[in-house]
C-alpha positions in Angstrom: 32.9 117.3 70.8 32.1 116.7 74.5 30.8 113.2 75.1 31.1 111.8 78.6 29.4 108.7 80.0 26.8 111.0 81.5 26.2 112.6 78.1 25.8 109.1 76.6 23.4 108.0 79.2 21.3 111.2 79.2 20.8 111.1 75.5 19.7 107.5 75.7 17.2 108.3 78.5 15.8 111.1 76.3 15.5 108.7 73.4 14.5 105.4 75.1 13.1 106.6 78.4 10.3 104.1 78.9 12.1 101.2 77.4 13.5 98.4 79.7 17.1 98.9 80.5 17.9 96.7 83.5 16.5 93.2 84.1 16.9 91.5 87.5 15.2 88.5 89.1 12.9 89.3 92.0 10.1 87.1 93.4 10.9 84.4 90.9 10.8 86.5 87.7 13.0 88.9 85.9 11.6 92.4 86.4 12.4 95.4 84.3 13.7 98.9 85.3 13.3 101.4 82.5 16.0 103.9 81.3 14.0 106.7 83.0 13.7 104.8 86.3 17.4 103.9 86.2 18.2 107.6 85.9 16.0 108.5 88.8 17.7 105.8 91.0 21.2 106.8 89.8 20.5 110.5 90.6 19.4 109.5 94.2 22.6 107.5 94.7 24.7 110.3 93.3 22.9 113.0 95.3 23.2 110.7 98.4 27.0 110.7 97.9 27.0 114.5 97.6 24.9 114.7 100.8 27.5 112.6 102.8 30.3 114.8 101.5 31.7 112.9 98.5 33.4 115.5 96.2 34.0 115.4 92.5 37.2 113.6 91.5 37.1 111.5 94.7 37.5 107.7 94.3 34.6 105.4 95.1 34.9 101.6 95.0 32.4 98.9 94.1 33.0 95.4 95.4 29.9 93.3 94.4 28.5 90.6 92.2 26.9 91.8 89.0 23.4 93.3 89.7 21.2 96.3 89.1 22.7 98.1 92.1 26.2 97.7 90.7 25.3 99.6 87.5 23.0 102.1 89.2 25.8 102.9 91.8 28.4 103.4 89.1 26.1 105.7 87.2 25.3 107.5 90.5 28.9 108.1 91.5 29.7 109.3 87.9 26.8 111.8 88.2 28.4 113.0 91.4 31.7 113.6 89.5 33.5 110.8 91.4 35.8 108.2 89.9 34.8 104.5 90.0 37.3 101.9 91.3 35.6 98.6 90.4 37.0 95.6 92.2 37.0 91.9 91.4 35.0 89.7 93.8 37.8 87.1 93.3 40.2 89.3 95.3 41.2 88.2 98.7 41.4 90.7 101.6 45.0 89.8 102.6 47.0 92.0 100.2 45.2 92.2 96.9 42.1 94.1 98.1 44.0 96.1 100.7 46.6 97.3 98.1 44.0 98.5 95.6 41.9 100.4 98.2 44.9 102.1 99.7 46.6 102.8 96.4 43.5 104.4 94.9 42.9 106.5 98.0 39.3 105.2 98.3 37.1 106.9 100.8 33.7 105.4 100.0 32.9 101.7 99.2 29.7 100.2 97.7 29.6 96.5 98.8 27.3 93.5 98.5 26.2 91.5 101.5 28.3 88.5 100.3 31.5 90.7 100.0 30.9 92.7 103.2 33.0 90.4 105.5 36.1 91.1 103.3 35.8 94.8 103.9 35.1 94.4 107.6 38.1 92.3 108.1 40.5 95.0 106.8 38.5 98.1 107.8 41.0 99.0 110.5 43.8 99.1 108.0 41.9 101.6 105.8 41.9 104.9 107.7 40.8 106.9 104.6 37.5 104.9 104.2 34.7 107.0 105.7 31.6 105.3 104.3 30.7 101.7 103.5 27.4 101.4 101.6 25.8 98.0 101.7 23.6 96.9 98.8 21.1 94.7 100.6 19.9 94.3 104.1 22.7 93.0 106.3 23.0 92.2 110.0 23.4 95.1 112.4 25.6 97.8 110.7 28.9 98.8 112.2 30.3 102.3 112.5 30.6 104.1 109.1 28.2 101.6 107.4 24.8 102.4 105.9 22.3 100.7 103.6 22.0 101.7 100.0 18.3 102.5 100.7 19.4 104.9 103.4 21.9 106.6 101.0 19.1 107.0 98.4 16.8 108.5 101.0 19.4 111.1 101.8 19.8 111.7 98.0 16.1 112.1 97.5 16.0 114.7 100.3 19.1 116.5 98.9 17.6 116.7 95.4 14.5 118.5 96.8 16.6 121.7 97.3 19.7 121.1 95.3 18.7 119.3 92.1 19.7 122.0 89.6 23.1 122.4 91.4 23.7 118.7 91.5 22.9 118.1 87.8 25.5 120.8 86.9 28.2 118.5 88.5 27.5 115.8 85.9 27.2 118.3 83.1 30.5 119.9 84.0 32.5 116.6 83.5 34.8 116.8 80.5 36.0 114.2 78.1 39.4 113.9 79.8 38.1 113.5 83.3 38.7 110.1 84.8 35.8 107.7 84.9 37.4 104.5 86.3 40.6 103.1 87.7 40.7 99.4 86.9 43.5 97.3 88.4 45.4 94.7 86.3 46.2 91.5 88.1 49.7 92.4 89.3 53.0 92.2 87.4 56.5 91.9 88.7 55.7 94.7 91.0 52.3 95.7 92.4 49.1 95.7 90.3 48.7 98.7 88.0 45.7 100.9 88.0 44.6 101.6 84.5 43.0 105.1 84.3 40.2 105.3 81.7 38.6 108.6 81.0 34.9 109.3 80.1 35.9 109.8 76.5 37.9 106.5 76.5 34.6 104.8 77.2 32.3 106.7 74.8 34.9 106.5 72.0 35.3 102.8 72.4 31.5 102.3 72.3 31.4 104.3 69.1 34.4 102.3 67.7 32.9 99.0 68.7 29.6 99.8 66.9 31.6 100.0 63.6 32.0 96.3 64.0 28.8 95.0 65.7 25.3 96.3 65.6 22.7 95.9 68.4 19.0 96.6 67.7 17.2 98.3 70.5 15.0 95.3 71.2 18.0 93.1 72.1 18.6 91.7 75.6 22.2 91.2 76.8 22.8 88.7 79.6 26.0 89.4 81.5 27.6 86.4 83.2 31.0 87.9 83.6 31.9 90.1 86.5 31.1 93.8 86.0 34.4 95.2 87.3 36.3 94.7 84.0 36.1 97.3 81.3 35.1 94.5 78.8 31.8 94.1 80.7 31.5 97.9 81.0 31.8 98.6 77.2 30.5 95.3 75.6 28.1 94.6 78.5 26.3 97.7 79.3 27.5 101.0 77.7 27.0 99.6 74.1 23.5 98.6 75.2 22.9 102.1 76.6 24.0 103.6 73.3 21.6 101.4 71.4 18.6 101.5 73.8 18.9 97.8 74.5 18.4 95.8 77.8 20.9 94.3 80.2 20.2 91.3 82.5 22.5 90.1 85.2 22.8 86.7 86.8 20.7 86.0 89.9 23.2 86.2 92.8 23.3 83.1 95.1 24.5 82.9 98.7 27.7 81.3 97.4 29.7 81.6 94.1 28.7 78.0 93.3 25.0 78.8 93.7 25.4 81.9 91.4 27.0 79.6 88.8 24.1 77.2 89.0 21.7 80.0 88.3 23.4 80.8 85.0 21.7 78.1 82.7 18.3 78.7 84.4 18.6 82.5 84.0 19.6 82.2 80.3 16.3 80.3 79.6 14.3 82.9 81.6 15.9 86.0 80.0 16.0 84.5 76.5 19.0 86.8 75.6 20.0 87.9 72.1 23.6 88.4 73.1 26.0 86.9 75.7 29.4 88.0 76.8 31.8 85.1 76.9 35.4 84.1 77.6 37.0 80.8 76.4 36.6 79.1 79.8 32.9 79.8 79.7 32.5 78.8 76.1 34.1 75.4 76.8 31.7 74.8 79.7 28.7 75.6 77.4 30.0 73.2 74.8 30.5 70.5 77.4 26.9 70.9 78.7 25.5 70.8 75.1 27.5 67.6 74.3 26.4 66.0 77.7 22.7 66.6 76.9 23.1 65.1 73.4 24.8 62.0 74.9 21.9 61.5 77.3 19.6 61.1 74.3 21.3 57.9 73.3 23.9 56.8 70.7 21.6 57.4 67.6 21.1 61.0 68.4 24.8 61.5 69.3 25.8 59.9 65.9 23.4 62.1 64.0 24.5 65.2 65.9 28.2 64.5 65.1 27.3 63.9 61.4 25.3 67.2 61.4 28.3 69.0 62.8 30.6 67.5 60.2 28.3 68.7 57.4 28.0 72.2 58.9 31.8 72.4 59.3 32.3 71.5 55.7 29.7 74.1 54.5 30.9 76.9 56.8 34.6 76.4 56.2 36.4 79.3 58.0 33.2 81.4 58.2 34.6 83.8 55.6 34.3 81.2 52.8 30.9 79.8 53.9 29.1 77.9 51.1 31.8 78.6 48.6 32.3 76.4 45.5 30.6 73.0 45.4 29.6 73.4 49.0 26.5 75.4 48.1 24.8 72.0 47.5 25.1 71.3 51.3 22.8 74.2 52.1 19.5 72.3 52.2 21.1 69.6 54.4 22.5 72.2 56.8 19.1 73.8 57.0 17.5 70.5 57.7 19.9 69.7 60.5 19.4 73.2 61.9 15.7 72.5 62.1 15.8 69.1 63.6 18.9 69.4 65.9 20.5 72.8 66.3 17.3 74.7 67.0 16.8 72.5 70.0 20.3 73.3 71.2 19.6 77.0 70.9 16.3 76.5 72.8 18.5 75.5 75.8 19.9 79.0 75.6 16.5 80.7 75.4 16.1 80.3 71.7 17.0 84.0 70.8 20.8 84.1 70.8 22.1 85.8 67.7 25.8 85.8 68.8 28.2 85.6 71.7 30.8 88.4 72.1 34.1 86.7 72.8 36.8 88.4 74.8 39.6 87.5 77.2 42.1 85.0 76.0 42.4 83.7 72.4 39.5 81.4 71.5 40.5 78.4 69.5 39.1 77.9 66.0 37.5 74.6 66.8 35.2 76.2 69.5 34.3 78.9 67.0 33.4 76.3 64.4 31.3 74.4 66.9 29.2 77.4 68.0 28.9 78.7 64.4 27.6 75.3 63.3 24.9 75.2 66.0 23.7 78.7 65.0 25.2 80.7 67.9 28.3 82.4 66.4 31.0 83.2 68.9 32.5 86.4 67.6 36.0 86.6 68.9 37.5 90.0 69.5 40.7 91.3 70.9 41.5 94.0 73.4 43.1 94.9 76.7 42.2 97.1 79.7 44.6 99.8 78.5 42.5 100.1 75.3 39.2 100.4 77.2 39.3 97.4 76.0 38.1 96.7 72.4 40.7 96.8 69.6 39.2 94.4 67.0 36.3 92.1 66.6 34.7 89.6 64.2 31.2 90.5 63.1 28.2 88.8 61.5 28.2 90.5 58.1 29.5 88.8 55.0 33.3 88.7 54.9 33.4 90.3 58.3 34.6 87.3 60.3 37.1 84.4 60.0 37.6 81.6 62.5 41.0 81.8 64.2 41.3 85.6 63.7 40.6 88.4 66.1 38.5 90.1 63.5 38.9 93.5 61.9 40.2 96.6 63.7 37.6 99.0 65.1 37.3 102.4 63.4 38.8 104.9 63.8 42.0 103.3 65.2 45.6 103.3 64.0 47.5 100.1 64.3 51.1 99.1 63.7 53.0 95.8 64.0 56.5 96.4 65.3 59.6 94.2 65.8 62.0 94.3 68.8 63.8 97.3 67.4 60.6 99.3 66.8 60.6 98.8 63.0 57.1 98.6 61.4 56.5 95.1 59.9 54.8 94.5 56.6 51.5 92.7 56.2 51.7 89.0 57.3 54.8 89.5 59.4 54.4 89.2 63.2 55.5 91.6 65.9 54.1 93.6 68.8 50.7 95.1 68.3 50.8 98.9 68.8 47.7 101.1 68.6 46.6 104.7 68.7 43.1 106.1 69.2 40.7 107.8 71.6 40.3 104.6 73.5 44.0 104.6 74.7 44.1 105.0 78.5 45.2 108.2 80.3 47.9 106.2 82.0 48.6 104.1 85.1 47.4 105.6 88.5 50.4 107.0 90.4 52.8 105.2 88.1 54.4 107.6 85.6 57.3 105.3 84.8 55.1 102.3 83.8 52.9 104.8 81.8 55.9 106.1 79.9 57.0 102.5 79.1 53.5 101.5 77.8 52.3 104.7 76.0 54.7 106.5 73.8 53.6 109.6 71.7 50.0 108.4 72.1 50.8 104.9 70.9 49.9 102.0 73.2 52.4 99.1 73.2 50.1 96.2 74.0 52.8 93.6 74.8 50.9 91.1 72.6 52.2 89.6 69.4 50.3 89.4 66.2 50.1 90.3 62.5 47.7 91.9 60.0 46.6 89.7 57.2 46.2 91.1 53.6 42.4 90.9 53.9 42.4 93.2 56.9 42.0 90.6 59.7 44.1 90.8 62.8 45.7 87.6 64.1 46.7 87.7 67.8 49.3 85.0 68.6 49.7 85.4 72.3 52.2 87.4 74.3 55.0 89.4 72.7 57.2 89.3 75.7 56.6 87.1 78.7 53.0 87.6 79.9 51.2 84.6 81.2 47.6 84.4 79.8 45.1 82.4 81.8 42.1 80.6 80.3 39.8 83.5 81.4 42.0 86.1 79.7 43.7 87.5 82.8 47.4 88.4 82.2 50.3 88.3 84.5 54.0 89.0 84.1 56.1 86.2 85.7 59.6 87.6 85.9 59.4 88.8 89.5 58.1 85.4 90.6 60.8 83.6 88.7 63.6 85.8 90.2 62.2 85.3 93.7 62.0 81.5 93.4 65.6 81.2 92.1 66.9 83.7 94.7 65.4 82.0 97.7 65.8 78.3 96.7 68.9 76.3 97.1 67.3 73.5 94.9 66.3 75.6 91.9 68.8 77.2 89.5 66.5 78.3 86.7 62.8 78.5 86.2 60.5 79.5 83.4 56.8 79.9 84.4 54.3 79.1 81.7 50.6 79.7 81.0 49.1 80.1 77.6 45.4 79.9 78.2 46.0 76.7 80.1 43.9 75.2 82.9 46.6 76.2 85.4 50.1 77.7 85.5 53.1 75.3 85.1 56.9 75.7 85.2 60.0 74.3 83.5 62.6 73.9 86.3 66.4 73.3 86.1 67.5 72.0 89.6 70.8 72.8 91.3 73.1 69.9 90.5 75.0 70.0 93.8 71.9 70.2 95.9 70.3 67.3 94.1 73.5 65.1 94.5 73.7 66.0 98.2 70.1 64.9 98.7 70.5 61.7 96.8 73.8 60.7 98.5 74.6 58.3 95.7 71.2 56.6 95.5 69.2 56.6 92.3 66.2 54.4 93.1 62.7 55.7 92.3 61.8 56.4 95.9 64.9 58.6 96.4 64.4 60.4 93.1 60.7 61.0 94.1 61.8 62.7 97.4 63.9 65.2 95.3 61.0 65.8 92.9 58.6 66.5 95.8 61.2 68.8 97.4 61.5 70.8 94.2 57.7 71.2 94.0 57.7 72.1 97.7 60.0 75.1 97.0 57.1 76.6 94.9 54.5 75.7 97.6 56.4 78.0 100.0 54.7 80.9 98.2 51.2 79.6 98.6 48.8 80.7 101.4 50.1 79.4 104.7 53.6 79.0 103.3 56.9 80.7 104.3 56.6 83.3 101.6 52.8 83.5 101.3 51.2 86.6 99.8 54.3 87.5 97.8 52.5 86.5 94.6 48.8 85.7 93.9 48.1 82.0 94.4 46.3 81.6 91.1 49.6 82.4 89.2 51.8 80.0 91.1 52.8 76.9 89.1 50.5 73.9 89.8 52.9 71.4 88.2 56.6 71.3 87.3 58.5 69.9 84.4 62.0 69.1 85.7 64.7 69.1 83.0 68.2 67.8 83.1 69.9 70.4 81.0 70.6 74.0 82.1 69.5 77.0 79.9 72.8 78.3 78.4 74.2 80.4 75.6 75.6 77.3 74.1 72.3 75.6 73.6 70.7 78.8 72.5 68.3 79.2 75.5 70.1 82.2 76.8 70.9 85.3 74.8 74.1 87.5 74.7 72.8 89.7 77.5 72.4 86.5 79.6 68.6 86.6 79.6 66.8 83.3 79.2 64.9 83.3 75.8 61.5 82.3 77.0 60.1 81.4 73.6 63.0 79.1 72.8 62.7 77.3 76.2 59.0 76.8 75.6 59.6 75.5 72.1 62.4 73.1 73.2 60.3 71.7 76.0 56.9 71.8 74.2 56.3 68.1 74.8 57.1 68.4 78.5 54.7 71.3 78.8 52.0 69.2 77.1 52.8 66.4 79.5 52.3 68.4 82.7 48.7 69.0 81.8 48.0 65.2 81.9 47.0 63.5 85.1 50.3 61.6 85.3 52.4 64.6 84.3 50.8 66.9 86.9 52.4 64.7 89.7 55.8 66.0 90.9 57.2 62.5 91.0 56.2 61.6 87.4 58.5 59.3 85.4 59.9 62.1 83.2 60.8 64.2 86.2 62.5 61.3 87.8 64.5 60.6 84.6 65.7 64.2 84.5 66.8 64.1 88.2 68.7 60.9 87.5 70.4 62.6 84.6 71.5 65.6 86.8 72.8 63.3 89.5 75.2 61.5 87.2 
């Protein structure tokens, strides 16, 4: 059956036409745009694109903070039969942005006023780009630039004589036509463009709705950037399917100002659902605890006791109130009334649940938010799966803290070992899935596609296991992917090879990030180079000079360094653990094919990895690093 994003949106407009779809702050209040009005605006954008010569299957980029225009522009370009290339506002012009725009053959770019300088600074290097469409009034436009209002005026004019023809373009789109190309944050080579089709999206919406339900009077508040497919599916396309509303954060003049608007906007929107990633959840918890502390030691003591009681009653969520614990129910209800209700009021008072995505969310955070009455339902997915694979839900026996919930339906899932053998229940291996949400492939990268999708099965690169009760547990990366606190993933091998190749001081390096505040590294220095530097001295000052020099080898890859722009700054190690013993076959840290066994190195030096995330351990010349250098020099 044909079901494109346009089909999905059209059917919702027919069903929910006068209902509020988009909510955005103007003149001090959040103002609604109905489903019907959104369609009219999207058609003007799409027809405007057709009027300026954008053809079906052409790629059109969006580089902007989350706002109404973002969603309207994407719907508009889809009506015009184009392919969306959403870009992260975190990207720097230098190579990240440039690579994506060139690689995706982008000819038209929608851009916000805040992001416009980035495009202008690289415009000369983008010969394919014909049109830059600016969301809000900006200073005098340059050649090839126009305001969104101007594009829409052209669209309105175009529709007067071509409406029937134009609508046929959207109706002609098929399930397998490309909807978006979303770039992953680089691996050993360049970033890969994940191609998601129209059916990938609508299928994933249908699958996700087998795990969560959204009444049509719900409001979703999206804090996360809209470029990721998590925000697409969980943020707005599920809402479209259910006739619900979507609010975006009020955009400030700077990222910091936008961030400061978040708590204010939450109280104004009074959302029922929030999208979250672990880093955001931790910030929310911190602000709750800070406001409790401000109310004095008595309130803090009572709050901590209330949490304790709720934790005991809730257990792992799945076993809530089981056994003797049912006697705690009245006490839990009392604490909810006198304490937790006030906490929820700080989030607008309506929140039914958070949808958790990105990196793995620790059980303790899940316990906390469940106790205060705002369950954080952890899910699991990746861009290549559009992205949702599994999710916890609110129903009885539908969630368990620490798990990634139950697999969406319909979806096939297997857990495979290194040799490709299927593992029984409870045994960990690589998570492999098959379903209509599996990507069409990587843009212009058939070899990477062939490695990742085999016979329709998507090899996720993540490790996990299926429990007997149907819950999926995701344990982190199956191979070597780094996972940042916000869920972004990155493969470190290329960086490791480059550092060892170009450094006389570093013999071996393992780069590490498992949802950590920053990336770190375990480094084996070159013995001869260290001895030469020390020239027989082993006092702390001399050892510190070597430690700083080792750290400086990594700094060469940062902005302004000798090898700047080879790798994204955010993935470069911010601290190093220098160790005195090489990784060898003898000590089990290298396998028979002479490859370093990452997991074993991380296990061997778990204490050192823990230490680098302390204020003392983060310093290059920390006592443990100095001790290791001394050992090497002997």
